[in-house]
DOKOL-70414 format. One record per residue: residue number from 1; x, y, z of N, C-alpha, C in turn. Coordinates in steps of 0.02 Angstrom, whole numbers, plus 50000, padded with zeros to 5 digits. Example, Ala and Ser with C-alpha at 12.3 -4.5 7.8 and 13.67 -1.06 7.14 Angstrom:
BEGIN
1	50660	49716	50390	50615	49775	50390	50660	49835	50390
2	50642	49888	50354	50684	49947	50357	50645	50002	50394
//
This chain:
BEGIN
1	49890	55705	54786	49889	55637	54792	49847	55605	54738
2	49870	55559	54700	49829	55526	54650	49862	55461	54630
3	49828	55418	54592	49856	55354	54568	49892	55364	54500
4	49885	55424	54471	49919	55440	54407	49960	55508	54416
5	49996	55524	54362	50035	55589	54368	49991	55648	54382
6	50009	55686	54427	49971	55743	54446	49995	55805	54413
7	49952	55854	54409	49971	55918	54376	49979	55972	54431
8	49968	55952	54493	49974	55998	54547	50044	56013	54565
9	50059	56069	54597	50125	56088	54612	50153	56041	54669
10	50213	56022	54658	50249	55979	54708	50277	56025	54762
11	50259	56009	54824	50285	56045	54884	50334	56001	54923
12	50320	55938	54920	50363	55890	54956	50376	55831	54913
13	50438	55806	54914	50458	55752	54872	50506	55705	54910
14	50503	55640	54890	50554	55593	54916	50590	55569	54854
15	50654	55569	54855	50699	55546	54800	50738	55485	54825
16	50734	55432	54787	50776	55373	54805	50824	55365	54749
17	50888	55372	54768	50942	55367	54716	50973	55299	54721
18	50977	55264	54665	51012	55193	54664	51077	55202	54623
19	51131	55198	54660	51196	55204	54625	51211	55148	54584
20	51260	55156	54542	51288	55100	54501	51337	55056	54544
21	51375	55019	54514	51424	54974	54546	51478	55017	54576
22	51468	55034	54637	51511	55087	54672	51529	55064	54739
23	51591	55056	54756	51611	55034	54823	51621	55090	54876
24	51610	55149	54856	51627	55207	54902	51566	55224	54942
25	51582	55257	54999	51530	55278	55044	51480	55324	55009
26	51415	55319	55023	51367	55363	54990	51372	55438	55002
27	51415	55453	55052	51424	55527	55064	51451	55564	55002
28	51483	55524	54957	51511	55558	54897	51453	55586	54858
29	51396	55557	54860	51337	55579	54819	51306	55643	54854
30	51311	55645	54919	51285	55703	54956	51332	55765	54936
31	51396	55753	54941	51445	55810	54924	51436	55827	54851
32	51426	55781	54806	51418	55797	54735	51355	55838	54728
33	51301	55817	54756	51239	55855	54755	51245	55929	54783
34	51281	55931	54840	51291	55996	54871	51330	56045	54825
35	51388	56021	54802	51430	56066	54764	51403	56081	54694
36	51380	56030	54659	51351	56039	54592	51282	56074	54598
37	51245	56061	54647	51182	56096	54653	51191	56167	54665
38	51237	56186	54707	51255	56259	54716	51273	56292	54652
39	51316	56259	54614	51337	56289	54548	51279	56295	54499
40	51237	56242	54498	51180	56247	54452	51131	56301	54473
41	51122	56309	54537	51076	56360	54564	51101	56431	54544
42	51170	56440	54549	51198	56504	54526	51191	56515	54454
43	51204	56464	54412	51198	56470	54341	51127	56484	54320
44	51079	56449	54353	51007	56455	54333	50966	56502	54370
45	50992	56529	54419	50952	56584	54458	50901	56557	54505
46	50915	56501	54541	50869	56477	54593	50907	56464	54655
47	50870	56446	54708	50904	56435	54775	50898	56366	54794
48	50953	56335	54822	50958	56269	54841	51003	56258	54903
49	50975	56230	54959	51008	56222	55021	51002	56153	55047
50	51061	56123	55068	51062	56056	55095	51067	56058	55170
51	51027	56014	55204	51031	56006	55275	51027	55932	55291
52	51039	55908	55356	51038	55837	55369	50967	55810	55354
53	50967	55742	55339	50908	55710	55322	50854	55712	55377
54	50788	55711	55358	50737	55710	55405	50697	55643	55404
55	50719	55596	55362	50686	55530	55360	50729	55475	55392
56	50703	55414	55395	50737	55362	55431	50790	55328	55390
57	50792	55336	55323	50835	55298	55282	50906	55290	55302
58	50943	55242	55275	51009	55227	55289	51057	55286	55279
59	51045	55322	55225	51088	55381	55210	51053	55427	55167
60	51057	55493	55181	51025	55539	55137	51035	55610	55163
61	50996	55656	55133	50999	55726	55149	50933	55764	55132
62	50925	55819	55161	50864	55862	55142	50883	55921	55103
63	50837	55935	55050	50849	55988	55008	50792	56039	55013
64	50807	56102	55029	50759	56156	55026	50772	56197	54964
65	50724	56205	54921	50739	56241	54858	50682	56292	54844
66	50703	56345	54812	50652	56394	54785	50666	56395	54711
67	50625	56361	54671	50636	56356	54598	50570	56370	54568
68	50574	56409	54514	50516	56425	54473	50461	56457	54517
69	50480	56497	54565	50431	56533	54607	50401	56492	54659
70	50426	56430	54674	50391	56388	54722	50442	56364	54772
71	50421	56355	54834	50463	56325	54887	50451	56248	54893
72	50502	56211	54884	50497	56140	54880	50545	56106	54934
73	50519	56056	54968	50558	56020	55016	50571	55945	54992
74	50631	55924	54985	50643	55859	54959	50688	55823	55007
75	50674	55761	55015	50719	55717	55052	50749	55666	55005
76	50813	55662	55000	50851	55617	54956	50878	55559	54999
77	50866	55499	54975	50891	55442	55012	50932	55399	54959
78	50994	55384	54982	51031	55337	54938	51017	55266	54955
79	50995	55224	54907	50982	55157	54920	51048	55115	54914
80	51074	55100	54971	51147	55079	54976	51156	55004	54961
81	51202	54991	54912	51225	54920	54904	51300	54923	54898
82	51330	54973	54921	51404	54977	54918	51439	54923	54953
83	51407	54900	55007	51438	54844	55047	51441	54782	55006
84	51390	54770	54964	51391	54712	54921	51449	54722	54872
85	51453	54778	54842	51504	54793	54793	51571	54782	54823
86	51586	54809	54881	51651	54802	54914	51667	54724	54921
87	51616	54688	54946	51630	54617	54955	51645	54580	54890
88	51611	54601	54834	51625	54570	54772	51695	54583	54743
89	51722	54642	54767	51788	54663	54743	51844	54636	54785
90	51831	54600	54838	51876	54574	54886	51908	54511	54863
91	51946	54516	54807	51974	54457	54783	52049	54468	54767
92	52086	54415	54762	52159	54416	54750	52175	54433	54676
93	52233	54444	54663	52256	54456	54593	52240	54395	54552
94	52258	54336	54577	52244	54274	54537	52166	54265	54524
95	52128	54281	54577	52055	54274	54570	52032	54323	54517
96	52055	54382	54514	52037	54434	54465	52052	54406	54393
97	52110	54378	54384	52124	54349	54317	52078	54293	54300
98	52056	54252	54349	52007	54197	54336	51943	54230	54320
99	51922	54286	54350	51865	54322	54332	51866	54346	54261
100	51925	54371	54241	51935	54393	54172	51919	54339	54121
101	51944	54280	54134	51933	54221	54088	51858	54203	54088
102	51828	54199	54146	51758	54178	54147	51715	54232	54116
103	51725	54295	54132	51682	54349	54104	51688	54353	54031
104	51752	54352	54004	51760	54354	53935	51730	54296	53899
105	51735	54235	53929	51703	54178	53900	51626	54185	53897
106	51595	54212	53952	51523	54220	53954	51496	54266	53898
107	51534	54319	53888	51509	54370	53841	51528	54345	53765
108	51581	54312	53756	51600	54288	53689	51562	54224	53668
109	51558	54176	53714	51528	54113	53697	51449	54122	53687
110	51422	54169	53724	51348	54180	53717	51334	54222	53656
111	51380	54255	53626	51369	54300	53571	51351	54369	53592
112	51346	54380	53657	51326	54447	53681	51372	54501	53660
113	51437	54487	53660	51485	54539	53646	51479	54568	53579
114	51467	54523	53528	51461	54541	53459	51396	54582	53445
115	51343	54566	53482	51282	54602	53476	51287	54669	53512
116	51322	54674	53569	51330	54737	53603	51370	54785	53556
117	51417	54759	53518	51453	54800	53473	51414	54831	53417
118	51355	54804	53406	51313	54832	53353	51272	54889	53381
119	51277	54900	53446	51241	54960	53477	51287	55017	53480
120	51325	55026	53533	51373	55080	53542	51442	55055	53555
121	51492	55079	53523	51560	55054	53531	51589	55074	53599
122	51570	55133	53622	51598	55160	53687	51595	55112	53744
123	51536	55087	53765	51534	55044	53824	51567	54977	53811
124	51568	54955	53748	51603	54893	53733	51677	54899	53740
125	51701	54961	53718	51776	54976	53725	51791	54980	53803
126	51746	55010	53837	51752	55013	53911	51757	54945	53943
127	51711	54896	53913	51717	54830	53943	51779	54794	53924
128	51807	54807	53865	51866	54770	53842	51927	54803	53875
129	51924	54866	53898	51978	54902	53927	52013	54862	53983
130	51973	54839	54035	52012	54803	54089	52039	54737	54064
131	52009	54707	54016	52034	54642	53991	52103	54654	53958
132	52105	54706	53918	52166	54718	53880	52219	54741	53928
133	52204	54783	53973	52259	54810	54021	52282	54758	54068
134	52236	54715	54090	52258	54661	54136	52304	54611	54096
135	52284	54602	54038	52331	54555	53999	52403	54591	53984
136	52401	54654	53972	52463	54688	53964	52505	54689	54029
137	52472	54701	54083	52504	54695	54148	52534	54625	54159
138	52495	54575	54141	52521	54507	54150	52583	54496	54106
139	52582	54518	54046	52638	54513	54000	52700	54549	54026
140	52688	54610	54052	52744	54646	54079	52775	54614	54139
141	52731	54587	54181	52755	54549	54240	52795	54487	54219
142	52770	54455	54170	52808	54394	54146	52874	54412	54112
143	52871	54466	54079	52938	54493	54046	52989	54508	54102
144	52962	54545	54156	53006	54565	54211	53032	54502	54248
145	52988	54453	54258	53007	54394	54288	53063	54357	54250
146	53055	54357	54185	53105	54325	54142	53172	54359	54143
147	53171	54426	54142	53231	54464	54145	53268	54452	54210
148	53230	54453	54266	53260	54444	54333	53288	54372	54340
149	53249	54325	54314	53274	54255	54316	53337	54246	54275
150	53337	54276	54218	53397	54273	54175	53458	54303	54213
151	53444	54366	54242	53497	54397	54280	53525	54356	54336
152	53480	54320	54369	53503	54280	54428	53542	54221	54401
153	53522	54192	54346	53561	54140	54313	53628	54161	54291
154	53630	54218	54261	53695	54246	54238	53747	54260	54294
155	53717	54284	54353	53762	54297	54406	53781	54235	54440
156	53735	54187	54446	53746	54123	54480	53799	54080	54440
157	53806	54092	54378	53854	54057	54335	53927	54064	54358
158	53939	54118	54394	54007	54129	54421	54015	54102	54489
159	53967	54068	54520	53970	54040	54585	53972	53968	54580
160	54006	53933	54625	54010	53860	54627	53944	53828	54658
161	53884	53836	54622	53821	53808	54648	53798	53756	54604
162	53762	53708	54632	53734	53656	54591	53679	53685	54545
163	53671	53652	54487	53621	53680	54439	53550	53682	54465
164	53528	53629	54503	53459	53635	54531	53449	53691	54574
165	53497	53706	54617	53490	53765	54663	53485	53830	54624
166	53528	53836	54569	53525	53897	54525	53455	53900	54495
167	53428	53848	54470	53365	53848	54436	53308	53870	54488
168	53311	53843	54548	53262	53865	54601	53269	53938	54615
169	53330	53961	54622	53340	54034	54635	53315	54077	54579
170	53324	54057	54516	53296	54092	54461	53221	54093	54463
171	53187	54037	54475	53116	54035	54477	53086	54078	54536
172	53118	54072	54589	53093	54114	54649	53103	54190	54635
173	53162	54205	54609	53172	54279	54597	53128	54305	54541
174	53118	54264	54488	53078	54285	54436	53005	54293	54452
175	52979	54243	54490	52910	54241	54514	52898	54301	54564
176	52951	54311	54610	52943	54366	54653	52935	54433	54618
177	52979	54443	54569	52978	54508	54534	52913	54517	54499
178	52889	54464	54466	52823	54469	54431	52763	54483	54478
179	52761	54449	54534	52711	54463	54584	52717	54533	54611
180	52774	54555	54621	52783	54623	54652	52759	54676	54602
181	52769	54666	54537	52748	54713	54487	52670	54710	54483
182	52641	54652	54484	52569	54647	54481	52534	54682	54540
183	52568	54672	54598	52541	54705	54661	52547	54779	54653
184	52602	54803	54624	52612	54873	54613	52554	54902	54566
185	52541	54867	54512	52488	54891	54468	52418	54893	54505
186	52404	54844	54549	52342	54842	54583	52339	54897	54632
187	52393	54916	54668	52399	54964	54715	52384	55035	54687
188	52398	55041	54624	52385	55106	54588	52317	55107	54543
189	52276	55059	54562	52215	55051	54520	52168	55112	54525
190	52175	55152	54577	52135	55211	54588	52148	55264	54529
191	52202	55250	54489	52217	55290	54432	52192	55261	54365
192	52193	55195	54366	52180	55156	54302	52111	55126	54300
193	52081	55108	54358	52010	55081	54366	52007	55013	54331
194	52065	54975	54321	52060	54916	54289	52031	54860	54328
195	52052	54851	54389	52021	54798	54433	51947	54816	54449
196	51934	54882	54460	51864	54901	54475	51817	54882	54420
197	51837	54901	54358	51796	54881	54299	51790	54805	54288
198	51842	54772	54300	51840	54703	54291	51795	54668	54341
199	51794	54693	54403	51747	54666	54452	51676	54688	54434
200	51666	54745	54409	51600	54769	54389	51571	54721	54337
201	51603	54709	54281	51577	54667	54228	51571	54594	54252
202	51616	54575	54291	51615	54503	54317	51552	54492	54361
203	51535	54549	54398	51475	54541	54441	51412	54525	54405
204	51403	54556	54345	51344	54545	54307	51350	54480	54271
205	51410	54457	54253	51418	54400	54214	51419	54332	54253
206	51437	54338	54318	51446	54276	54359	51395	54225	54358
207	51332	54253	54355	51275	54205	54348	51240	54213	54280
208	51278	54240	54232	51255	54250	54161	51194	54292	54157
209	51190	54347	54193	51136	54393	54193	51086	54387	54248
210	51088	54334	54285	51039	54325	54342	51067	54362	54399
211	51025	54397	54436	51047	54436	54498	51073	54388	54550
212	51131	54403	54581	51156	54365	54636	51106	54366	54695
213	51099	54314	54733	51053	54315	54791	51058	54374	54836
214	51117	54397	54851	51124	54453	54899	51101	54517	54870
215	51102	54526	54802	51074	54584	54767	50997	54581	54769
216	50972	54522	54756	50898	54512	54758	50869	54528	54826
217	50905	54510	54881	50882	54520	54947	50883	54598	54959
218	50934	54635	54937	50939	54705	54945	50886	54743	54905
219	50867	54717	54848	50822	54749	54805	50751	54743	54839
220	50739	54694	54879	50677	54689	54917	50676	54742	54974
221	50733	54753	54999	50737	54809	55049	50724	54877	55015
222	50751	54886	54955	50737	54948	54920	50660	54957	54906
223	50633	54901	54884	50561	54901	54867	50519	54923	54928
224	50536	54896	54987	50501	54911	55045	50508	54984	55064
225	50567	55014	55057	50580	55086	55074	50536	55129	55022
226	50534	55111	54961	50495	55151	54915	50420	55146	54927
227	50402	55084	54948	50330	55072	54964	50310	55113	55025
228	50351	55119	55073	50337	55153	55133	50328	55230	55117
229	50368	55255	55071	50361	55326	55051	50296	55335	55016
230	50273	55288	54977	50212	55293	54942	50149	55297	54990
231	50159	55276	55049	50107	55276	55099	50106	55340	55140
232	50153	55384	55123	50157	55447	55162	50112	55500	55129
233	50061	55521	55169	50011	55565	55140	50038	55637	55131
234	50094	55653	55159	50126	55717	55156	50174	55728	55095
235	50181	55679	55054	50226	55680	54998	50187	55684	54935
236	50209	55730	54889	50180	55740	54822	50206	55697	54768
237	50269	55683	54770	50305	55642	54721	50358	55596	54751
238	50358	55536	54734	50415	55490	54747	50450	55474	54682
239	50512	55499	54680	50553	55491	54619	50610	55442	54628
240	50612	55392	54586	50666	55346	54589	50716	55361	54534
241	50781	55367	54553	50834	55381	54507	50884	55324	54505
242	50892	55294	54448	50937	55240	54440	50992	55261	54393
243	51053	55261	54419	51112	55282	54380	51158	55220	54360
244	51179	55216	54302	51224	55165	54273	51190	55097	54291
245	51224	55052	54328	51198	54987	54344	51139	54992	54388
246	51131	55049	54423	51069	55064	54465	51007	55067	54424
247	51014	55081	54356	50954	55087	54312	50916	55021	54308
248	50957	54968	54294	50919	54901	54290	50894	54875	54355
249	50930	54895	54409	50902	54878	54476	50834	54914	54485
250	50835	54978	54468	50773	55015	54474	50714	54987	54432
251	50730	54963	54374	50682	54934	54333	50648	54875	54366
252	50685	54831	54396	50659	54771	54431	50625	54789	54496
253	50651	54835	54535	50617	54853	54598	50551	54881	54582
254	50544	54926	54532	50480	54957	54516	50434	54904	54488
255	50457	54858	54447	50414	54806	54422	50384	54766	54475
256	50422	54752	54526	50402	54713	54588	50347	54753	54621
257	50354	54817	54626	50303	54860	54659	50241	54863	54620
258	50247	54863	54558	50184	54861	54515	50148	54795	54524
259	50186	54742	54528	50157	54674	54533	50125	54670	54603
260	50156	54699	54652	50129	54700	54723	50066	54742	54724
261	50057	54793	54682	50002	54835	54682	50014	54900	54720
262	50005	54956	54682	50017	55022	54711	49956	55045	54751
263	49964	55085	54798	49906	55110	54837	49862	55151	54790
264	49797	55147	54805	49749	55186	54761	49758	55261	54770
265	49774	55284	54831	49787	55351	54845	49859	55358	54863
266	49900	55389	54821	49970	55395	54832	50004	55454	54801
267	50063	55468	54817	50101	55519	54779	50111	55494	54707
268	50127	55542	54662	50151	55522	54595	50215	55482	54606
269	50222	55428	54566	50282	55391	54567	50315	55395	54501
270	50379	55411	54496	50413	55425	54432	50484	55388	54430
271	50506	55375	54375	50572	55341	54366	50613	55377	54315
272	50676	55393	54336	50724	55425	54295	50787	55379	54291
273	50804	55356	54230	50864	55316	54223	50916	55355	54190
274	50978	55356	54219	51034	55398	54194	51093	55353	54173
275	51125	55366	54115	51187	55333	54097	51178	55257	54099
276	51121	55230	54075	51107	55161	54088	51154	55114	54046
277	51168	55053	54076	51209	55004	54042	51166	54937	54042
278	51101	54945	54036	51054	54886	54035	51075	54832	53990
279	51094	54843	53927	51109	54787	53881	51169	54741	53904
280	51213	54772	53946	51266	54727	53969	51240	54672	54012
281	51183	54678	54038	51151	54624	54077	51094	54589	54041
282	51050	54630	54007	50992	54600	53974	51010	54560	53914
283	51070	54566	53886	51089	54525	53828	51117	54457	53851
284	51123	54444	53915	51153	54384	53939	51102	54327	53946
285	51115	54265	53940	51066	54211	53932	51019	54207	53990
286	51038	54215	54053	50998	54204	54109	50970	54268	54140
287	50970	54322	54100	50936	54383	54124	50863	54385	54111
288	50833	54326	54127	50760	54321	54111	50715	54365	54152
289	50737	54375	54213	50699	54419	54261	50702	54490	54239
290	50759	54516	54219	50767	54582	54193	50726	54592	54132
291	50728	54547	54087	50695	54553	54024	50616	54558	54033
292	50594	54519	54082	50523	54519	54097	50505	54589	54129
293	50550	54614	54173	50534	54675	54209	50537	54734	54157
294	50585	54730	54110	50588	54783	54059	50524	54786	54020
295	50498	54730	53999	50437	54725	53961	50378	54752	54001
296	50375	54734	54064	50318	54758	54105	50320	54832	54118
297	50381	54857	54129	50386	54930	54142	50373	54969	54077
298	50378	54939	54022	50369	54973	53955	50299	54987	53938
299	50254	54949	53969	50184	54954	53946	50136	54983	54001
300	50165	54984	54063	50120	55009	54117	50105	55080	54110
301	50051	55103	54144	50027	55172	54138	50031	55211	54202
302	50069	55186	54253	50068	55214	54321	50130	55252	54337
303	50188	55234	54304	50253	55261	54324	50286	55293	54260
304	50282	55357	54254	50323	55387	54198	50396	55368	54201
305	50423	55349	54145	50493	55330	54144	50532	55363	54085
306	50581	55403	54107	50621	55440	54058	50694	55417	54067
307	50721	55399	54011	50791	55375	54007	50840	55429	53975
308	50885	55449	54014	50932	55503	53989	51003	55479	53984
309	51029	55482	53926	51099	55467	53913	51130	55523	53868
310	51193	55513	53847	51223	55562	53807	51277	55529	53764
311	51283	55541	53697	51336	55512	53656	51405	55525	53683
312	51413	55582	53721	51477	55600	53751	51497	55555	53809
313	51450	55515	53835	51467	55469	53889	51482	55399	53858
314	51548	55388	53854	51573	55327	53826	51561	55263	53869
315	51533	55269	53929	51523	55214	53973	51450	55190	53972
316	51406	55228	53940	51336	55212	53936	51314	55192	53865
317	51261	55157	53860	51230	55142	53794	51183	55202	53775
318	51217	55251	53749	51187	55314	53733	51127	55307	53685
319	51071	55330	53703	51010	55332	53660	50985	55265	53639
320	51007	55214	53670	50985	55143	53656	50923	55128	53703
321	50868	55124	53666	50804	55104	53709	50820	55037	53743
322	50821	55031	53805	50841	54967	53838	50788	54914	53830
323	50727	54931	53815	50674	54882	53803	50679	54859	53732
324	50687	54906	53685	50687	54891	53617	50745	54852	53595
325	50806	54871	53612	50864	54836	53589	50867	54767	53620
326	50840	54759	53678	50839	54691	53713	50794	54644	53676
327	50749	54670	53637	50705	54627	53598	50639	54606	53635
328	50621	54643	53688	50560	54627	53726	50505	54680	53719
329	50517	54727	53672	50464	54782	53671	50400	54757	53637
330	50342	54765	53670	50280	54747	53642	50256	54803	53591
331	50205	54787	53554	50181	54837	53506	50155	54896	53537
332	50126	54889	53601	50094	54947	53638	50146	54980	53688
333	50212	54975	53672	50262	55004	53718	50251	55078	53728
334	50256	55101	53791	50245	55171	53806	50313	55202	53833
335	50352	55162	53870	50411	55186	53904	50470	55143	53888
336	50528	55172	53897	50546	55239	53922	50547	55288	53862
337	50538	55352	53878	50554	55406	53833	50630	55416	53836
338	50664	55405	53778	50735	55405	53779	50765	55469	53742
339	50798	55509	53782	50825	55568	53753	50896	55586	53779
340	50930	55633	53749	51000	55648	53759	51009	55708	53802
341	51057	55703	53849	51079	55764	53889	51122	55809	53847
342	51143	55783	53786	51176	55825	53737	51234	55865	53768
343	51284	55836	53790	51339	55869	53824	51373	55922	53786
344	51380	55912	53723	51412	55960	53680	51372	56025	53671
345	51308	56020	53684	51264	56082	53681	51250	56110	53750
346	51247	56070	53801	51225	56095	53866	51284	56115	53909
347	51342	56095	53890	51407	56115	53929	51439	56166	53887
348	51471	56213	53920	51508	56266	53888	51566	56237	53849
349	51593	56270	53801	51650	56246	53761	51708	56230	53806
350	51718	56276	53855	51780	56264	53897	51769	56205	53945
351	51710	56194	53970	51696	56139	54014	51698	56074	53973
352	51670	56072	53913	51673	56011	53873	51744	55993	53858
353	51788	56043	53841	51857	56030	53823	51894	56001	53886
354	51875	56025	53943	51909	56000	54002	51885	55928	54023
355	51824	55910	54002	51798	55847	54024	51795	55792	53971
356	51800	55808	53906	51789	55759	53857	51833	55699	53857
357	51889	55702	53885	51935	55645	53892	51932	55612	53962
358	51894	55644	54004	51883	55612	54071	51823	55567	54071
359	51831	55505	54049	51775	55465	54031	51734	55445	54093
360	51769	55429	54149	51730	55410	54208	51694	55471	54235
361	51725	55533	54235	51691	55590	54261	51629	55606	54220
362	51632	55597	54150	51576	55611	54109	51518	55563	54126
363	51533	55502	54151	51480	55457	54166	51435	55481	54225
364	51465	55529	54260	51430	55556	54321	51406	55628	54301
365	51411	55652	54243	51390	55717	54225	51315	55729	54233
366	51276	55673	54230	51207	55678	54237	51188	55705	54307
367	51230	55698	54355	51219	55721	54426	51249	55787	54439
368	51270	55819	54384	51312	55881	54395	51280	55939	54359
369	51308	55996	54367	51287	56060	54339	51297	56063	54264
370	51252	56096	54230	51257	56110	54157	51258	56185	54149
371	51299	56206	54100	51303	56279	54085	51240	56303	54053
372	51213	56263	54007	51158	56279	53965	51106	56223	53965
373	51074	56208	54023	51031	56152	54026	50969	56165	53983
374	50948	56110	53952	50885	56113	53910	50830	56071	53944
375	50810	56018	53917	50757	55980	53948	50780	55944	54014
376	50846	55931	54017	50873	55895	54074	50911	55940	54117
377	50886	55946	54183	50916	55981	54237	50907	55942	54299
378	50955	55906	54321	50948	55858	54376	50919	55892	54441
379	50939	55950	54452	50916	55984	54513	50844	56013	54510
380	50823	56038	54449	50756	56053	54442	50709	55992	54447
381	50732	55934	54420	50696	55873	54420	50688	55847	54493
382	50744	55849	54529	50743	55819	54594	50719	55868	54651
383	50719	55932	54641	50704	55979	54690	50655	56033	54668
384	50633	56026	54608	50584	56082	54577	50510	56062	54593
385	50466	56113	54571	50395	56105	54592	50353	56063	54542
386	50384	56029	54498	50344	55987	54450	50364	55914	54456
387	50315	55869	54445	50334	55797	54444	50373	55786	54379
388	50407	55731	54377	50444	55712	54316	50401	55706	54257
389	50343	55680	54267	50295	55670	54207	50271	55736	54185
390	50259	55784	54229	50233	55849	54209	50291	55891	54173
391	50349	55885	54202	50404	55928	54175	50423	55905	54107
392	50420	55839	54091	50444	55812	54028	50387	55785	53986
393	50325	55804	54000	50268	55776	53964	50267	55790	53888
394	50300	55844	53870	50305	55855	53795	50369	55833	53765
395	50410	55802	53800	50475	55776	53777	50466	55713	53736
396	50489	55711	53676	50485	55655	53634	50556	55619	53634
397	50557	55559	53599	50617	55523	53595	50669	55572	53555
398	50732	55565	53569	50780	55591	53524	50781	55559	53459
399	50793	55596	53403	50789	55565	53335	50835	55512	53328
400	50893	55515	53361	50947	55462	53351	50937	55397	53396
401	50879	55395	53427	50865	55338	53472	50871	55271	53432
402	50901	55225	53464	50907	55154	53436	50861	55109	53472
403	50818	55079	53435	50769	55038	53464	50761	54966	53429
404	50800	54956	53372	50795	54893	53339	50819	54836	53381
405	50784	54781	53382	50802	54727	53423	50868	54697	53398
406	50917	54684	53444	50982	54657	53431	50995	54597	53471
407	50968	54592	53530	50982	54537	53573	50957	54469	53549
408	50998	54417	53560	50982	54349	53540	50935	54319	53593
409	50947	54329	53656	50907	54297	53711	50850	54340	53730
410	50786	54312	53723	50727	54352	53737	50678	54314	53781
411	50701	54260	53812	50656	54224	53857	50645	54267	53922
412	50590	54258	53956	50574	54295	54013	50543	54252	54066
413	50560	54269	54132	50530	54235	54184	50454	54242	54187
414	50415	54197	54204	50344	54204	54213	50331	54248	54277
415	50280	54284	54282	50264	54324	54341	50220	54276	54384
//
């Protein structure tokens, strides 16, 4: 127990995992941890066993591990906001196309899109993907509608029907065919992820970077859960893991905790951000709270913060310092330490070949097994006998880290 990073062996840990924009039940993360943890244990020669959770949290699991000669007990809790995600995705086809227009306008009119393109092309392409595909689907639906309407008109020409009735029949048949095709595309979105991604980007853009009220309320629930764990005298480390959109949520939750004041005697508190997409939000005009929180987290000395991405992950802003590129880094910036999971080096050639075109799967590789793990091993970090700060204390920034300010909007909320 200490107010700073400890060098003592971790015997008990609490992990709080903040997912990205994900509508699925959090059990998927338990199953992913179970299967991938077992594979990593076999590859790396340690033991890892999952049992039901022993804490009060909404959803989680318990991990018993023997790693590096030590027995460690870890309770993992998923900080759930999938219900909010599901509700935000509950919109009609027409509403989704309206989202497309509003979201595209927000990023284009603000200039954020052009600045994001100066960072990494991958996540920008991922952001443009649903826009392009939805427009293609609309064009195909319109083309089908026109063909059907023309066909009805051609057939009706042989019937003794008044022209207005033929015209109405053409419009109804054409519109019906177009709508049916659009519904068919949406029904198969589990293969294309077009609607899912559109809703994802629209959620961040709807208030131009400001957190929606329901998310702010949930973040306070997250803060309370983490604070309660810090008051547990039997815990050696509290580790917060933010993945994808969960990274910027974690930044703000931890900044609020710092402002509230951490207990004088507490477990080590650490933050690990994975596959972050922070610039997609922090570059927007009204992301003033997030920019303030990024700046505060970058200078504090109580929470070690390591940011892990990989150039092979086309959905993340790989090796982009989220504080630096946002333009809010002070001269005395300490965090985050930005480094690469280096998929091409840490995955076997066969595994890399199998995964390199599976872009969404690669975005979750941080939570999975590596054939040749180097500095980054998710299961050693979350279930091993060292705090995050101790394990990575000698880790420097990757040489290809991007930290040059690119963002135009740098205003911040007052604390």
